[in-house]
C-alpha positions in Angstrom: -26.1 -25.7 -13.5 -24.2 -23.2 -15.7 -20.4 -23.6 -16.1 -18.3 -21.1 -14.1 -16.4 -18.8 -16.5 -13.3 -17.0 -15.3 -13.1 -13.7 -17.2 -10.0 -11.6 -16.7 -10.3 -7.8 -17.0 -8.3 -5.5 -19.3 -6.6 -2.4 -17.8 -9.2 0.1 -16.3 -9.5 2.2 -19.5 -11.1 -0.7 -21.3 -12.3 -2.9 -18.4 -16.1 -2.7 -18.9 -15.7 -2.9 -22.7 -13.4 -5.9 -22.5 -15.7 -7.6 -20.1 -18.7 -7.0 -22.4 -16.8 -8.4 -25.4 -15.6 -11.4 -23.4 -19.2 -12.1 -22.2 -20.6 -11.7 -25.8 -18.0 -14.1 -27.3 -18.4 -16.7 -24.5 -22.2 -16.5 -24.8 -22.1 -17.0 -28.5 -19.8 -20.0 -28.3 -22.1 -21.5 -25.7 -25.1 -20.9 -27.9 -23.5 -22.4 -31.0 -21.6 -25.4 -29.4 -23.6 -26.1 -26.3 -20.6 -25.3 -24.1 -18.7 -22.1 -23.6 -15.0 -21.8 -22.6 -14.2 -21.7 -18.9 -11.8 -18.8 -19.2 -11.8 -15.7 -21.5 -9.6 -12.6 -21.6 -10.1 -9.7 -24.0 -7.3 -7.3 -24.8 -7.8 -4.1 -26.7 -4.9 -2.3 -28.4 -5.9 0.6 -30.6 -8.1 -0.9 -33.3 -7.4 -4.6 -32.5 -9.4 -6.7 -30.1 -8.0 -10.1 -29.1 -10.3 -12.6 -27.2 -8.3 -15.5 -25.8 -10.4 -18.5 -24.7 -9.4 -21.5 -22.7 -11.0 -24.9 -22.3 -13.3 -24.5 -25.2 -13.8 -28.2 -26.3 -17.1 -29.9 -25.8 -17.1 -33.5 -24.3 -17.8 -34.8 -27.8 -14.8 -32.9 -29.2 -12.6 -34.1 -26.3 -13.7 -37.7 -27.2 -12.6 -37.2 -30.8 -9.3 -35.8 -29.7 -8.7 -38.8 -27.4 -9.3 -41.0 -30.5 -6.7 -39.2 -32.6 -9.3 -37.1 -34.6 -7.9 -33.6 -33.9 -8.2 -32.8 -37.6 -12.0 -33.4 -37.4 -12.3 -31.2 -34.3 -10.4 -28.4 -35.9 -12.6 -28.8 -39.0 -15.8 -28.6 -36.9 -14.5 -25.6 -35.1 -13.7 -23.9 -38.3 -17.3 -24.4 -39.5 -18.6 -22.9 -36.2 -16.3 -19.9 -36.7 -17.6 -19.3 -40.2 -21.2 -19.7 -39.0 -20.7 -17.2 -36.2 -18.6 -14.6 -38.1 -21.3 -12.1 -39.0 -23.2 -12.3 -35.7 -20.0 -12.1 -33.6 -18.7 -9.2 -35.7 -22.1 -7.4 -35.3 -22.0 -7.8 -31.5 -18.4 -6.4 -31.3 -19.4 -3.5 -33.6 -22.4 -2.7 -31.4 -20.2 -2.8 -28.2 -17.3 -0.7 -29.7 -19.2 1.7 -31.9 -16.9 0.8 -34.8 -17.2 -1.4 -37.8 -15.3 -4.7 -37.8 -13.2 -4.8 -41.0 -11.6 -8.2 -40.3 -12.4 -11.2 -38.2 -9.8 -14.0 -37.6 -10.4 -17.1 -35.6 -8.3 -20.1 -34.7 -8.2 -23.0 -32.3 -5.4 -25.1 -30.8 -6.0 -28.6 -29.4 -3.3 -29.1 -26.8 -3.5 -26.9 -24.9 -7.2 -26.2 -25.5 -7.0 -22.6 -26.6 -9.1 -20.5 -29.0 -8.6 -17.0 -30.2 -10.9 -14.5 -31.8 -9.4 -11.4 -33.4 -11.4 -8.4 -34.5 -9.9 -5.5 -36.5 -11.9 -2.4 -36.2 -12.0 0.7 -38.5 -10.6 2.7 -35.6 -10.2 2.6 -31.8 -13.4 1.8 -29.9 -15.9 4.7 -29.6 -17.9 3.4 -26.6 -17.4 6.2 -24.0 -20.4 4.9 -22.0 -18.5 1.7 -21.4 -15.1 3.1 -20.7 -14.0 4.7 -17.4 
């Protein structure tokens, strides 16, 4: 049975685009780690897209955290982020109609939060997704 993911919507002007980006990032994390986050929220402000993710850790990662190995979990997450960088940027570029000129990614253990930040070469150009 698939995990239930709560995805919050951005204001109406970017709602469908925000939803599409949230779904793409959640799906990619699920593909790479075997488990996606349970909550995702994408915010778009001019040429910056922020995807905030909650409850991202796998059971294995949670076990490492409980044994005091947070550093190893963050190291593993960093490796996943590097591996996903190009594919994730391509998906966001496809959805927005813009090039991704920078991708930043970070994780926090307690609370279990991740963030993916995409900087575009301009505001999204996806009129078919907006409004």
